[in-house]
C-alpha positions as a Markdown table, in Angstrom:
| # | Residue | x | y | z |
|---|---|---|---|---|
| 1 | Met | 5.8 | 40.7 | -3.0 |
| 2 | Asp | 3.2 | 39.7 | -0.3 |
| 3 | Glu | 4.3 | 38.6 | 3.1 |
| 4 | Pro | 4.1 | 34.8 | 3.5 |
| 5 | Arg | 0.9 | 33.7 | 5.2 |
| 6 | Ile | 0.5 | 30.1 | 6.2 |
| 7 | Lys | -2.3 | 28.5 | 8.3 |
| 8 | Val | -2.3 | 24.8 | 9.4 |
| 9 | Tyr | -5.5 | 23.3 | 10.8 |
| 10 | Gly | -7.2 | 20.0 | 10.9 |
| 11 | Ser | -9.1 | 17.2 | 12.7 |
| 12 | Gly | -8.2 | 13.8 | 13.9 |
| 13 | Thr | -8.0 | 12.4 | 10.3 |
| 14 | Glu | -7.1 | 15.3 | 8.1 |
| 15 | Ile | -4.6 | 18.2 | 8.1 |
| 16 | Thr | -4.9 | 21.3 | 5.8 |
| 17 | Val | -2.0 | 23.6 | 5.0 |
| 18 | Ala | -3.4 | 26.7 | 3.4 |
| 19 | Ala | -1.1 | 29.6 | 2.2 |
| 20 | Asn | -1.0 | 32.5 | -0.1 |
| 21 | Ala | 1.5 | 32.4 | -3.0 |
| 22 | Ala | 4.4 | 33.8 | -0.9 |
| 23 | Gly | 3.6 | 31.3 | 1.9 |
| 24 | Leu | 3.6 | 28.4 | -0.6 |
| 25 | Arg | 7.1 | 29.6 | -1.9 |
| 26 | Asp | 8.3 | 29.8 | 1.7 |
| 27 | Leu | 7.2 | 26.2 | 2.4 |
| 28 | Ala | 8.7 | 25.0 | -0.8 |
| 29 | Glu | 12.1 | 26.6 | 0.0 |
| 30 | Arg | 12.0 | 25.0 | 3.5 |
| 31 | Leu | 11.3 | 21.6 | 2.0 |
| 32 | Val | 14.1 | 22.0 | -0.6 |
| 33 | Ser | 16.5 | 23.0 | 2.2 |
| 34 | Leu | 15.6 | 19.8 | 4.1 |
| 35 | Ser | 16.7 | 17.8 | 1.0 |
| 36 | Asp | 20.3 | 19.2 | 1.2 |
| 37 | Pro | 22.7 | 16.3 | 1.2 |
| 38 | Glu | 24.8 | 18.1 | 3.9 |
| 39 | Leu | 21.9 | 17.7 | 6.4 |
| 40 | Arg | 21.7 | 14.7 | 8.6 |
| 41 | Asp | 18.8 | 12.4 | 9.2 |
| 42 | Gly | 16.4 | 13.8 | 11.8 |
| 43 | Tyr | 17.0 | 17.4 | 11.0 |
| 44 | His | 13.8 | 19.3 | 11.4 |
| 45 | Glu | 12.1 | 22.7 | 11.5 |
| 46 | His | 9.3 | 23.8 | 13.8 |
| 47 | Leu | 6.7 | 26.2 | 12.5 |
| 48 | Glu | 4.5 | 27.7 | 15.3 |
| 49 | Ser | 1.3 | 29.7 | 15.5 |
| 50 | Gly | 1.9 | 33.4 | 15.7 |
| 51 | Ile | 5.6 | 33.1 | 14.7 |
| 52 | Asn | 5.8 | 31.6 | 11.2 |
| 53 | Leu | 2.2 | 30.4 | 11.0 |
| 54 | Glu | -1.0 | 32.5 | 11.2 |
| 55 | Asp | -2.5 | 32.8 | 14.7 |
| 56 | Gly | -4.8 | 29.9 | 15.5 |
| 57 | Ser | -2.7 | 27.4 | 13.5 |
| 58 | Ile | -1.6 | 24.1 | 14.9 |
| 59 | Ser | 2.1 | 23.5 | 15.1 |
| 60 | Leu | 3.8 | 22.0 | 12.1 |
| 61 | Ile | 7.1 | 20.1 | 12.1 |
| 62 | Leu | 9.0 | 19.5 | 8.8 |
| 63 | Glu | 11.4 | 16.6 | 9.3 |
| 64 | Arg | 14.0 | 14.8 | 7.3 |
| 65 | Asp | 13.6 | 11.0 | 7.8 |
| 66 | Glu | 15.9 | 8.7 | 5.7 |
| 67 | Asn | 14.1 | 5.6 | 7.0 |
| 68 | Leu | 10.9 | 6.4 | 5.0 |
């Protein structure tokens, strides 16, 4: 299987999350994990350029918000 590759970029009005198939699966697994009933409101994950995102990406925060 390929290594997950995710890139996040955008402008003032639009954000794009681009990924290969493994990267899309990785994002899906992170989102499913955030829906776990054991997690509290406000739980979040930071994805950062050069760490879990491709170099040059803008940071991405996935957050559970029960007020939405």
